[in-house]
SEBAKE-163840 format. One record per atom (N, C-alpha, C): atom name; x, y, z. Coordinates in Angstrom, 3 decimals, m for minus. Layout:
BEGIN
PT   at         xx         yy         zz
PT   CA          X          Y          Z
...
end
This chain:
BEGIN
PT   at         xx         yy         zz
PT    N    196.000    m33.484     88.060
PT   CA    196.417    m32.295     87.361
PT    C    197.343    m31.805     87.804
PT    N    197.017    m30.950     88.721
PT   CA    198.061    m30.352     89.540
PT    C    199.437    m30.846     89.715
PT    N    199.682    m32.215     90.220
PT   CA    200.634    m32.733     90.220
PT    C    201.681    m33.374     89.615
PT    N    200.407    m33.589     88.280
PT   CA    201.534    m33.862     86.823
PT    C    202.118    m32.772     86.294
PT    N    201.541    m31.740     86.477
PT   CA    202.263    m30.167     85.911
PT    C    203.202    m29.873     86.577
PT    N    203.165    m29.860     88.379
PT   CA    204.419    m29.797     88.756
PT    C    205.792    m30.845     88.613
PT    N    205.341    m32.212     88.611
PT   CA    206.211    m33.347     88.167
PT    C    207.020    m32.905     86.975
PT    N    206.273    m32.184     85.958
PT   CA    206.361    m32.093     84.562
PT    C    207.263    m30.932     84.506
PT    N    207.140    m30.036     85.506
PT   CA    207.934    m28.707     85.457
PT    C    209.334    m28.914     85.941
PT    N    209.449    m29.756     86.941
PT   CA    210.658    m30.529     87.474
PT    C    211.769    m30.925     86.661
PT    N    210.835    m32.110     86.161
PT   CA    211.432    m32.891     85.018
PT    C    212.317    m31.980     84.187
PT    N    211.448    m30.724     83.681
PT   CA    211.930    m29.721     82.625
PT    C    213.149    m29.368     83.053
PT    N    212.956    m28.476     84.028
PT   CA    214.189    m27.792     84.967
PT    C    215.113    m28.909     85.199
PT    N    214.978    m30.128     85.989
PT   CA    215.862    m31.040     85.865
PT    C    217.014    m30.989     84.636
PT    N    216.071    m31.503     83.588
PT   CA    216.730    m31.929     82.483
PT    C    217.741    m30.857     81.814
PT    N    217.124    m29.492     81.773
PT   CA    217.980    m28.287     81.720
PT    C    219.099    m28.047     82.737
PT    N    218.863    m27.880     83.625
PT   CA    220.232    m27.546     84.395
PT    C    221.008    m29.323     84.072
PT    N    220.954    m30.265     83.488
PT   CA    221.803    m31.113     83.473
PT    C    222.476    m31.218     81.853
PT    N    221.699    m30.875     81.259
PT   CA    222.153    m30.118     79.789
PT    C    223.158    m28.953     79.690
PT    N    223.096    m28.108     80.566
PT   CA    223.890    m27.061     80.803
PT    C    225.162    m27.423     81.389
PT    N    225.027    m28.487     82.550
PT   CA    226.225    m29.013     83.274
PT    C    227.019    m29.582     82.255
PT    N    226.613    m30.368     81.194
PT   CA    227.196    m31.273     80.388
PT    C    227.827    m30.193     79.441
PT    N    227.583    m29.184     78.984
PT   CA    227.819    m27.999     78.245
PT    C    229.286    m27.551     79.197
PT    N    229.089    m27.123     80.196
PT   CA    230.045    m26.573     80.871
PT    C    231.037    m27.179     81.087
PT    N    230.891    m28.592     81.419
PT   CA    231.777    m29.191     81.858
PT    C    232.721    m29.799     80.701
PT    N    232.196    m29.756     79.337
PT   CA    233.110    m29.675     78.402
PT    C    234.061    m28.612     78.314
PT    N    234.046    m27.355     78.633
PT   CA    235.262    m26.645     79.055
PT    C    235.983    m27.157     79.707
PT    N    235.966    m27.544     81.022
PT   CA    236.692    m28.708     82.153
PT    C    237.593    m29.421     81.287
PT    N    236.821    m30.315     80.320
PT   CA    237.604    m31.195     79.543
PT    C    238.497    m31.166     78.831
PT    N    238.260    m29.874     78.309
PT   CA    238.787    m29.340     77.010
PT    C    240.350    m28.452     77.626
PT    N    240.317    m28.256     78.683
PT   CA    241.439    m27.142     79.504
PT    C    242.474    m27.970     79.585
PT    N    243.062    m28.954     79.379
PT   CA    244.490    m29.578     79.619
PT    C    245.003    m29.465     78.335
PT    N    244.094    m29.086     76.832
PT   CA    244.473    m28.985     75.669
PT    C    246.024    m28.311     75.610
PT    N    246.027    m26.963     75.661
PT   CA    247.152    m26.383     75.716
PT    C    248.523    m26.991     76.345
PT    N    248.244    m27.464     77.413
PT   CA    249.396    m28.413     77.936
PT    C    250.210    m29.375     77.276
PT    N    248.840    m30.332     76.634
PT   CA    249.322    m31.502     75.630
PT    C    249.567    m30.658     74.429
PT    N    249.593    m29.563     74.055
PT   CA    250.191    m28.779     72.870
PT    C    251.614    m28.733     72.963
PT    N    251.506    m28.389     74.302
PT   CA    253.229    m27.835     74.520
PT    C    253.947    m29.391     74.791
PT    N    253.493    m30.344     75.533
PT   CA    253.849    m31.857     75.470
PT    C    254.343    m32.616     73.804
PT    N    253.138    m32.154     73.355
PT   CA    253.591    m32.769     71.682
PT    C    254.626    m32.052     70.959
PT    N    254.600    m30.516     71.232
PT   CA    255.463    m29.645     70.689
PT    C    257.117    m29.870     71.019
PT    N    257.082    m30.326     72.464
PT   CA    258.500    m30.458     72.992
PT    C    259.154    m31.744     73.022
PT    N    257.973    m32.681     72.500
PT   CA    258.050    m33.968     72.283
PT    C    258.444    m34.894     73.637
PT    N    258.006    m34.086     75.079
PT   CA    258.511    m34.562     76.321
PT    C    257.195    m34.035     77.187
PT    N    257.037    m34.655     78.385
PT   CA    255.964    m34.490     79.501
PT    C    256.492    m33.554     80.406
PT    N    257.968    m33.332     80.151
PT   CA    258.840    m32.130     81.067
PT    C    258.517    m32.798     82.356
PT    N    258.021    m31.359     83.066
PT   CA    258.164    m31.840     84.743
PT    C    256.238    m31.906     84.933
PT    N    255.415    m32.073     83.904
PT   CA    254.379    m32.306     84.243
PT    C    253.950    m33.890     85.077
PT    N    252.974    m33.748     85.779
PT   CA    252.389    m34.741     86.285
PT    C    250.939    m35.375     85.514
PT    N    250.852    m37.029     85.414
PT   CA    250.159    m37.531     84.766
PT    C    248.813    m37.703     85.797
PT    N    249.227    m37.636     87.134
PT   CA    248.035    m37.883     88.164
PT    C    246.539    m37.347     88.169
PT    N    246.952    m35.983     87.840
PT   CA    245.452    m35.545     87.963
PT    C    244.619    m36.103     86.258
PT    N    245.284    m36.700     85.335
PT   CA    244.187    m37.254     84.669
PT    C    244.236    m38.896     84.885
PT    N    244.487    m39.182     85.875
PT   CA    244.444    m40.678     86.267
PT    C    243.318    m40.699     87.185
PT    N    243.364    m39.765     88.247
PT   CA    242.282    m39.238     89.350
PT    C    241.196    m38.838     88.515
PT    N    241.143    m37.839     87.809
PT   CA    239.903    m37.772     86.816
PT    C    239.027    m38.788     86.116
PT    N    239.933    m40.030     85.617
PT   CA    239.579    m40.740     84.905
PT    C    238.994    m41.903     85.978
PT    N    239.471    m42.040     87.193
PT   CA    238.777    m43.057     88.219
PT    C    237.351    m42.414     88.538
PT    N    237.512    m40.863     88.584
PT   CA    235.896    m40.368     89.314
PT    C    235.237    m40.236     88.187
PT    N    235.304    m40.170     86.786
PT   CA    234.332    m40.181     85.650
PT    C    234.078    m41.501     85.617
PT    N    234.960    m42.553     85.903
PT   CA    234.305    m43.816     85.597
PT    C    233.656    m44.215     86.882
PT    N    233.555    m43.910     87.908
PT   CA    232.792    m44.254     89.093
PT    C    231.309    m43.505     88.735
PT    N    231.223    m42.073     88.503
PT   CA    230.110    m41.342     88.171
PT    C    229.150    m42.192     87.142
PT    N    230.156    m42.254     86.279
PT   CA    229.192    m42.850     84.631
PT    C    228.748    m44.193     85.563
PT    N    229.220    m44.943     86.075
PT   CA    228.498    m46.175     86.563
PT    C    227.376    m45.843     87.634
PT    N    227.280    m45.228     88.647
PT   CA    226.463    m44.394     89.164
PT    C    225.611    m43.662     88.231
PT    N    225.821    m42.981     87.481
PT   CA    224.686    m42.697     86.157
PT    C    223.835    m43.634     85.679
PT    N    223.981    m44.898     85.322
PT   CA    223.354    m46.097     84.687
PT    C    222.436    m46.647     85.305
PT    N    221.349    m47.115     84.340
PT   CA    219.990    m47.128     84.945
PT    C    220.051    m48.665     86.251
PT    N    221.272    m49.214     86.095
PT   CA    221.428    m50.335     86.993
PT    C    221.681    m49.868     88.255
PT    N    222.046    m48.661     88.834
PT   CA    222.578    m48.016     90.085
PT    C    221.608    m47.068     90.533
PT    N    221.219    m46.301     89.592
PT   CA    220.013    m44.978     89.889
PT    C    219.330    m44.526     88.504
PT    N    218.178    m44.313     88.971
PT   CA    217.048    m43.653     88.251
PT    C    217.185    m41.936     87.809
PT    N    216.894    m42.056     86.487
PT   CA    216.982    m40.416     86.141
PT    C    218.065    m39.948     86.250
PT    N    219.345    m40.489     85.523
PT   CA    220.555    m39.997     86.123
PT    C    221.172    m40.228     84.688
PT    N    220.293    m40.149     83.334
PT   CA    221.054    m40.228     82.405
PT    C    222.464    m39.021     81.866
PT    N    221.927    m37.897     82.437
PT   CA    222.937    m36.845     81.980
PT    C    224.054    m37.199     82.912
PT    N    224.209    m37.561     84.133
PT   CA    225.182    m37.500     84.810
PT    C    226.116    m38.496     83.844
PT    N    225.658    m39.623     83.464
PT   CA    226.248    m40.975     82.455
PT    C    227.019    m40.558     81.647
PT    N    226.342    m39.617     80.691
PT   CA    226.553    m39.091     79.626
PT    C    227.872    m37.862     79.740
PT    N    227.928    m37.147     80.512
PT   CA    228.860    m35.980     80.904
PT    C    230.134    m36.759     81.295
PT    N    229.800    m37.979     82.098
PT   CA    231.282    m38.828     82.668
PT    C    231.644    m39.214     81.575
PT    N    230.845    m40.005     80.831
PT   CA    231.394    m40.776     79.801
PT    C    232.100    m40.121     78.837
PT    N    231.819    m38.672     78.321
PT   CA    232.848    m38.165     77.642
PT    C    233.864    m37.899     78.301
PT    N    234.079    m37.304     79.925
PT   CA    235.072    m37.363     80.224
PT    C    236.174    m38.328     80.798
PT    N    235.458    m39.624     80.537
PT   CA    236.213    m41.056     80.338
PT    C    237.150    m40.764     79.133
PT    N    236.361    m40.568     77.857
PT   CA    237.198    m40.458     77.026
PT    C    238.153    m39.407     76.950
PT    N    237.931    m38.071     77.306
PT   CA    238.951    m37.187     77.127
PT    C    240.436    m37.589     78.140
PT    N    239.882    m38.232     79.357
PT   CA    241.047    m38.415     80.167
PT    C    241.866    m39.818     79.705
PT    N    241.333    m40.634     79.041
PT   CA    242.162    m41.472     78.363
PT    C    242.805    m41.313     77.223
PT    N    242.429    m40.065     76.411
PT   CA    243.208    m39.675     75.124
PT    C    244.220    m38.752     75.919
PT    N    244.482    m38.055     77.154
PT   CA    245.323    m37.132     77.436
PT    C    246.335    m38.594     78.454
PT    N    245.811    m39.591     78.895
PT   CA    246.922    m40.498     79.390
PT    C    247.699    m41.206     78.421
PT    N    246.591    m41.565     77.235
PT   CA    247.871    m42.039     76.167
PT    C    248.613    m41.311     75.692
PT    N    248.528    m40.114     75.454
PT   CA    249.589    m38.826     75.102
PT    C    250.673    m38.647     76.255
PT    N    250.327    m38.961     77.096
PT   CA    251.171    m38.643     78.270
PT    C    252.159    m39.779     78.426
PT    N    251.807    m41.147     77.766
PT   CA    252.625    m42.502     78.081
PT    C    253.315    m42.358     77.083
PT    N    252.698    m41.750     76.029
PT   CA    253.596    m41.694     74.730
PT    C    254.714    m40.903     74.289
PT    N    254.688    m39.937     75.421
PT   CA    255.843    m38.882     75.575
PT    C    256.431    m38.578     76.757
PT    N    256.140    m40.041     77.571
PT   CA    256.480    m39.728     79.076
PT    C    258.114    m40.651     78.981
PT    N    258.944    m40.282     79.568
PT   CA    260.417    m41.127     79.792
PT    C    259.780    m42.751     80.267
PT    N    260.735    m43.826     80.084
PT   CA    260.203    m44.975     80.097
PT    C    259.711    m45.467     81.694
PT    N    260.420    m44.748     82.800
PT   CA    259.981    m45.123     84.217
PT    C    258.514    m44.109     84.434
PT    N    258.516    m43.264     83.589
PT   CA    256.720    m42.591     83.695
PT    C    256.108    m43.335     83.144
PT    N    256.273    m43.984     81.915
PT   CA    255.409    m44.612     81.055
PT    C    255.118    m46.153     81.893
PT    N    256.237    m46.672     82.900
PT   CA    255.597    m47.689     83.579
PT    C    254.458    m47.614     84.601
PT    N    254.896    m46.462     85.338
PT   CA    254.250    m46.260     86.387
PT    C    252.720    m45.500     85.877
PT    N    252.699    m44.914     84.864
PT   CA    250.957    m44.733     84.297
PT    C    250.626    m45.763     83.907
PT    N    251.050    m46.672     83.104
PT   CA    250.408    m47.997     82.553
PT    C    250.255    m48.812     84.324
PT    N    250.864    m48.674     85.282
PT   CA    250.545    m49.378     86.203
PT    C    249.188    m48.831     86.748
PT    N    249.350    m47.238     87.104
PT   CA    248.128    m46.601     87.611
PT    C    246.681    m46.782     86.548
PT    N    246.950    m46.749     85.440
PT   CA    245.690    m46.908     84.377
PT    C    245.269    m48.343     84.931
PT    N    245.812    m49.858     84.889
PT   CA    245.790    m50.624     85.268
PT    C    244.836    m51.256     86.446
PT    N    245.468    m49.937     87.712
PT   CA    244.732    m50.219     88.892
PT    C    243.392    m49.596     88.501
PT    N    243.282    m48.215     87.758
PT   CA    242.275    m47.764     88.257
PT    C    241.150    m48.628     87.522
PT    N    241.546    m49.083     86.269
PT   CA    240.387    m50.199     85.634
PT    C    240.034    m51.479     86.536
PT    N    241.247    m51.766     87.231
PT   CA    240.993    m52.955     88.117
PT    C    239.938    m52.399     89.550
PT    N    240.305    m51.631     89.854
PT   CA    239.190    m50.761     90.989
PT    C    238.220    m50.685     90.627
PT    N    237.511    m50.273     89.373
PT   CA    236.368    m50.404     88.909
PT    C    235.649    m51.457     88.455
PT    N    236.217    m52.308     88.462
PT   CA    236.102    m53.507     87.950
PT    C    235.432    m54.328     89.485
PT    N    236.175    m54.194     90.607
PT   CA    235.783    m54.507     91.641
PT    C    234.622    m54.009     92.042
PT    N    234.666    m52.695     92.061
PT   CA    233.302    m51.848     92.430
PT    C    232.184    m51.982     91.353
PT    N    232.504    m52.457     90.291
PT   CA    230.991    m52.816     89.516
PT    C    230.327    m54.132     90.067
PT    N    231.642    m55.332     90.149
PT   CA    231.273    m56.117     90.362
PT    C    230.693    m56.626     92.062
PT    N    231.225    m55.846     92.637
PT   CA    230.930    m55.693     94.241
PT    C    229.424    m55.249     94.261
PT    N    229.365    m54.264     93.425
PT   CA    227.770    m53.251     93.759
PT    C    226.608    m54.602     93.082
PT    N    227.019    m55.169     92.021
PT   CA    226.122    m55.930     91.511
PT    C    225.912    m57.475     92.270
PT    N    226.773    m57.461     93.355
PT   CA    226.672    m58.705     94.486
PT    C    225.187    m58.407     95.152
PT    N    225.178    m56.810     95.511
PT   CA    224.055    m56.266     96.250
PT    C    222.606    m56.358     95.903
PT    N    221.914    m57.321     96.043
PT   CA    220.407    m57.558     95.584
PT    C    219.709    m56.486     95.666
PT    N    219.581    m55.892     96.691
PT   CA    218.957    m54.681     97.045
PT    C    219.434    m53.534     96.138
PT    N    218.155    m53.317     95.404
PT   CA    218.315    m52.190     94.901
PT    C    218.416    m50.427     95.362
PT    N    218.008    m50.432     96.250
PT   CA    218.125    m49.014     97.410
PT    C    219.639    m49.206     98.036
PT    N    220.035    m50.395     98.924
PT   CA    221.406    m50.300     99.349
PT    C    222.516    m50.144     98.119
PT    N    222.225    m50.925     97.243
PT   CA    223.198    m50.788     95.847
PT    C    223.295    m49.521     95.732
PT    N    222.317    m48.649     95.176
PT   CA    222.482    m47.095     95.276
PT    C    223.036    m46.459     96.112
PT    N    222.990    m46.549     97.278
PT   CA    223.731    m46.077     98.496
PT    C    224.879    m46.315     98.321
PT    N    225.226    m47.595     98.124
PT   CA    226.752    m47.941     98.100
PT    C    227.719    m47.321     97.270
PT    N    227.125    m47.257     95.778
PT   CA    227.540    m46.524     94.828
PT    C    227.471    m45.195     94.748
PT    N    226.704    m44.406     95.360
PT   CA    226.550    m43.242     95.503
PT    C    227.264    m42.304     96.311
PT    N    227.470    m43.119     97.823
PT   CA    228.520    m42.559     98.668
PT    C    230.024    m42.760     97.730
PT    N    230.612    m43.764     97.058
PT   CA    231.589    m43.944     96.448
PT    C    231.680    m42.721     95.679
PT    N    230.507    m42.343     94.718
PT   CA    230.722    m41.317     93.869
PT    C    230.717    m39.878     94.426
PT    N    229.952    m39.894     95.796
PT   CA    229.969    m38.333     96.277
PT    C    231.201    m38.392     96.819
PT    N    232.138    m39.079     97.504
PT   CA    233.396    m39.109     98.024
PT    C    234.048    m38.602     96.901
PT    N    234.263    m39.248     95.875
PT   CA    235.203    m38.944     94.794
PT    C    235.143    m37.681     94.117
PT    N    233.477    m37.377     94.282
PT   CA    233.261    m35.870     93.828
PT    C    234.051    m34.771     94.811
PT    N    233.583    m34.924     95.942
PT   CA    234.278    m34.168     97.077
PT    C    235.914    m33.810     96.945
PT    N    236.195    m35.148     96.856
PT   CA    237.538    m34.900     96.645
PT    C    238.217    m34.063     95.503
PT    N    237.519    m34.303     94.294
PT   CA    238.077    m33.974     93.408
PT    C    237.935    m32.070     93.610
PT    N    236.550    m31.642     93.998
PT   CA    236.356    m30.420     94.228
PT    C    237.189    m29.803     95.288
PT    N    237.790    m30.632     96.750
PT   CA    238.812    m30.044     97.299
PT    C    240.100    m29.520     96.974
PT    N    240.716    m30.647     95.323
PT   CA    241.443    m30.186     94.963
PT    C    241.901    m28.806     94.540
PT    N    241.158    m27.761     94.378
PT   CA    241.552    m26.575     94.301
PT    C    241.923    m25.686     95.424
PT    N    241.902    m26.547     96.136
PT   CA    242.234    m25.790     97.764
PT    C    243.544    m25.481     97.701
PT    N    244.437    m26.189     96.995
PT   CA    245.726    m25.954     97.060
PT    C    246.261    m24.712     96.690
PT    N    245.407    m24.496     95.051
PT   CA    245.292    m23.488     94.032
PT    C    245.040    m22.193     94.892
PT    N    243.950    m22.146     96.032
PT   CA    243.444    m21.272     96.530
PT    C    244.371    m20.792     97.281
PT    N    245.309    m21.492     98.298
PT   CA    246.225    m21.154     99.213
PT    C    247.454    m20.482     98.397
PT    N    247.547    m21.441     97.144
PT   CA    249.107    m20.550     96.630
PT    C    248.356    m18.873     96.189
PT    N    246.624    m19.280     95.438
PT   CA    246.625    m17.557     95.034
PT    C    246.745    m16.576     96.532
PT    N    246.492    m16.770     97.400
PT   CA    246.354    m16.243     98.836
PT    C    247.970    m15.619     99.402
PT    N    248.697    m17.051     99.227
PT   CA    250.165    m16.581     99.687
PT    C    250.967    m15.567     98.344
PT    N    251.066    m16.000     97.478
PT   CA    251.382    m15.064     96.315
PT    C    251.086    m13.893     95.992
PT    N    249.522    m13.768     96.434
PT   CA    248.809    m12.454     95.648
PT    C    248.696    m12.624     94.400
PT    N    248.647    m13.592     93.913
PT   CA    248.776    m13.509     92.216
PT    C    247.955    m14.734     91.824
PT    N    247.256    m14.378     90.592
PT   CA    246.194    m15.251     90.124
PT    C    247.020    m15.994     88.859
PT    N    248.197    m16.288     88.875
PT   CA    249.010    m16.692     87.432
PT    C    248.147    m18.029     87.454
PT    N    248.619    m18.615     88.559
PT   CA    248.312    m20.264     88.233
PT    C    246.883    m20.760     88.614
PT    N    245.639    m19.419     88.591
PT   CA    244.323    m20.082     88.451
PT    C    243.815    m19.211     87.284
PT    N    243.857    m19.879     86.245
PT   CA    243.027    m19.599     85.019
PT    C    241.542    m19.087     85.262
PT    N    241.431    m17.987     84.709
PT   CA    239.904    m17.483     84.848
PT    C    238.886    m18.409     84.374
PT    N    239.122    m18.815     82.948
PT   CA    238.181    m19.685     82.573
PT    C    237.991    m21.183     83.228
PT    N    238.813    m21.465     83.592
PT   CA    238.961    m23.007     84.245
PT    C    238.015    m22.790     85.449
PT    N    238.063    m21.728     86.367
PT   CA    237.682    m21.552     87.215
PT    C    236.226    m21.110     87.246
PT    N    235.791    m20.350     85.861
PT   CA    234.596    m20.207     86.078
PT    C    233.507    m21.176     85.112
PT    N    234.581    m22.347     84.489
PT   CA    233.785    m23.452     84.143
PT    C    233.548    m24.475     85.622
PT    N    234.063    m24.562     86.266
PT   CA    233.951    m25.265     87.394
PT    C    232.644    m24.866     87.912
PT    N    232.728    m23.606     88.228
PT   CA    231.643    m22.950     88.822
PT    C    230.739    m23.337     88.506
PT    N    230.272    m23.036     87.001
PT   CA    229.242    m23.043     86.280
PT    C    228.365    m24.664     86.385
PT    N    229.667    m25.468     85.987
PT   CA    229.308    m26.786     85.888
PT    C    229.001    m27.401     87.493
PT    N    229.431    m26.923     88.281
PT   CA    228.923    m27.358     89.800
PT    C    227.663    m26.941     90.083
PT    N    227.293    m25.524     89.421
PT   CA    226.155    m24.973     89.909
PT    C    224.856    m25.446     89.348
PT    N    225.103    m26.056     87.865
PT   CA    224.393    m26.576     87.077
PT    C    223.863    m27.861     87.669
PT    N    224.865    m28.687     88.240
PT   CA    224.476    m30.230     88.556
PT    C    223.861    m29.845     90.205
PT    N    224.475    m29.047     90.738
PT   CA    223.912    m28.896     91.972
PT    C    222.243    m28.583     92.154
PT    N    221.838    m27.714     90.894
PT   CA    220.390    m27.469     90.494
PT    C    219.827    m28.957     89.833
PT    N    220.538    m29.685     89.238
PT   CA    220.055    m30.821     88.565
PT    C    220.086    m31.900     89.928
PT    N    220.580    m31.749     90.652
PT   CA    220.520    m32.901     92.032
PT    C    219.485    m32.501     92.662
PT    N    219.252    m31.383     92.784
PT   CA    217.970    m30.822     93.830
PT    C    216.498    m30.959     93.108
PT    N    216.653    m30.707     91.776
PT   CA    215.381    m31.004     91.001
PT    C    215.080    m32.897     90.738
PT    N    216.611    m33.657     91.065
PT   CA    216.135    m34.951     91.084
PT    C    216.092    m35.596     92.158
PT    N    216.265    m34.848     93.637
PT   CA    215.896    m35.440     94.637
PT    C    217.229    m36.237     94.771
PT    N    218.488    m35.742     94.470
PT   CA    219.366    m36.699     94.673
PT    C    220.585    m36.331     95.714
PT    N    220.561    m36.492     96.723
PT   CA    221.960    m35.916     97.610
PT    C    223.547    m36.405     97.206
PT    N    223.032    m37.347     96.689
PT   CA    224.460    m37.795     96.145
PT    C    225.253    m36.562     94.732
PT    N    224.169    m36.254     94.624
PT   CA    224.680    m35.168     93.065
PT    C    224.711    m33.877     93.974
PT    N    223.811    m33.327     94.644
PT   CA    223.627    m31.897     94.770
PT    C    224.567    m31.498     96.077
PT    N    224.896    m32.793     97.354
PT   CA    225.766    m32.466     97.925
PT    C    227.487    m31.948     97.688
PT    N    227.655    m32.559     96.857
PT   CA    229.036    m32.462     96.502
PT    C    229.236    m31.338     95.856
PT    N    228.177    m31.324     94.720
PT   CA    228.136    m30.083     93.844
PT    C    228.169    m28.845     94.399
PT    N    227.336    m28.800     95.395
PT   CA    227.035    m27.886     96.268
PT    C    228.444    m27.147     96.703
PT    N    229.068    m28.089     97.668
PT   CA    230.662    m27.854     97.990
PT    C    231.197    m27.170     96.868
PT    N    231.212    m28.117     95.558
PT   CA    232.143    m27.460     94.281
PT    C    231.622    m25.902     93.698
PT    N    230.280    m25.892     94.077
PT   CA    229.991    m24.392     93.720
PT    C    230.274    m23.400     94.853
PT    N    230.669    m23.484     96.066
PT   CA    230.998    m22.674     96.943
PT    C    231.941    m22.246     97.154
PT    N    233.296    m23.597     96.185
PT   CA    234.717    m23.556     96.104
PT    C    234.844    m22.804     94.742
PT    N    234.005    m22.731     93.985
PT   CA    234.115    m21.860     92.735
PT    C    233.693    m20.370     92.763
PT    N    232.793    m20.221     93.530
PT   CA    232.512    m18.658     94.337
PT    C    233.812    m18.375     94.518
PT    N    234.278    m18.711     95.798
PT   CA    235.741    m18.234     96.549
PT    C    236.781    m18.218     95.520
PT    N    237.241    m18.740     94.306
PT   CA    238.304    m19.010     93.412
PT    C    237.939    m17.804     92.701
PT    N    236.488    m17.284     92.305
PT   CA    236.248    m16.620     91.145
PT    C    236.576    m15.121     92.135
PT    N    236.047    m15.082     93.177
PT   CA    236.325    m13.949     94.122
PT    C    237.633    m13.539     94.542
PT    N    238.491    m14.574     94.771
PT   CA    239.801    m14.304     95.347
PT    C    240.534    m13.789     93.666
PT    N    240.110    m14.226     92.351
PT   CA    240.682    m14.101     91.014
PT    C    240.311    m12.500     90.721
PT    N    239.142    m12.099     91.222
PT   CA    238.527    m10.479     90.724
PT    C    239.679     m9.593     91.751
PT    N    239.398    m10.248     93.296
PT   CA    239.906     m9.509     94.312
PT    C    241.258     m9.246     93.775
PT    N    242.280    m10.057     93.557
PT   CA    243.818    m10.007     92.956
PT    C    244.150     m9.246     92.032
PT    N    243.316    m10.204     91.101
PT   CA    243.266     m8.917     89.708
PT    C    243.161     m7.653     89.659
PT    N    241.814     m7.097     90.504
PT   CA    242.114     m5.610     90.726
PT    C    243.117     m4.921     91.353
PT    N    243.525     m5.807     92.514
PT   CA    244.595     m5.161     93.288
PT    C    245.893     m5.031     92.535
PT    N    246.126     m6.039     91.567
PT   CA    247.587     m6.017     90.440
PT    C    247.475     m4.871     89.566
PT    N    245.980     m4.346     89.206
PT   CA    246.194     m3.502     88.247
PT    C    245.917     m2.318     89.123
PT    N    245.565     m2.082     90.462
PT   CA    245.588     m0.763     91.202
PT    C    246.987     m0.378     91.317
PT    N    248.057     m1.751     91.732
PT   CA    249.081     m1.542     91.883
PT    C    250.068     m1.027     90.885
PT    N    249.735     m1.287     89.635
PT   CA    250.587     m1.024     88.725
PT    C    250.252      0.192     88.185
PT    N    249.021      0.780     88.278
PT   CA    248.840      2.555     87.990
PT    C    249.703      3.443     89.063
PT    N    250.931      3.485     88.836
PT   CA    251.687      4.678     89.833
PT    C    252.519      5.375     88.984
PT    N    252.413      6.722     89.178
PT   CA    253.298      7.575     88.327
PT    C    254.470      7.146     88.389
PT    N    255.131      7.560     86.568
PT   CA    256.421      7.209     86.620
PT    C    257.277      8.112     87.220
PT    N    256.814      9.382     87.064
PT   CA    257.981     10.693     87.876
PT    C    256.894     11.015     88.909
PT    N    257.350     10.924     90.111
PT   CA    256.918     11.528     91.435
PT    C    257.150     13.251     91.201
PT    N    256.530     14.134     91.378
PT   CA    256.263     15.748     91.397
PT    C    256.392     15.945     92.813
PT    N    257.608     16.961     93.083
PT   CA    257.654     17.228     94.396
PT    C    256.929     19.036     94.228
PT    N    256.898     19.196     93.201
PT   CA    256.275     20.768     93.211
PT    C    255.263     20.945     94.264
end
């Protein structure tokens, strides 16, 4: 009886964390919308790069495959959040291709084909592994590596913020969404006893805390520096 109650409690906490993670991830998925509004308005991709969306698509595809029952158990919420991510990233890439110049169009189309080709290799290769646990470890390592590299990408922005002492290039709500989503899936992975989820999201949580701390530090500092008397009294 006690074991049943404990199991039910863990399941409830896991599902609650997973649902929260899905909600916070939505904030990340919609964050590029202002950029694409500008692209559509100007009818040009200007100097924006389409690579982040291609890489995000690959990450979402690998994690979606990891979340399927063919690979892991009780990870439906991982599959749903990344499936939604796939839809958003494909929409962004299509818009980018529509408004890019011819050279960039061909490059993006080539990268898109490469992503789906790589996914096909991963799917076909993992299905060749008969042992369920070995298959889970193989795809889990790939998804874990993909997530860690994705969470490590803000290190460039963190370095830029420290160097320029400005939070101009680090939007607060994007940093907050990243932190909340990472924390939610960190808890989800812990309650689900899945190291392939809680390890990368633990790293994402730490980096999210660093980003928020830097934001508040430099935001406060910029406010303090701006509070200066317009006329210095020598009386």
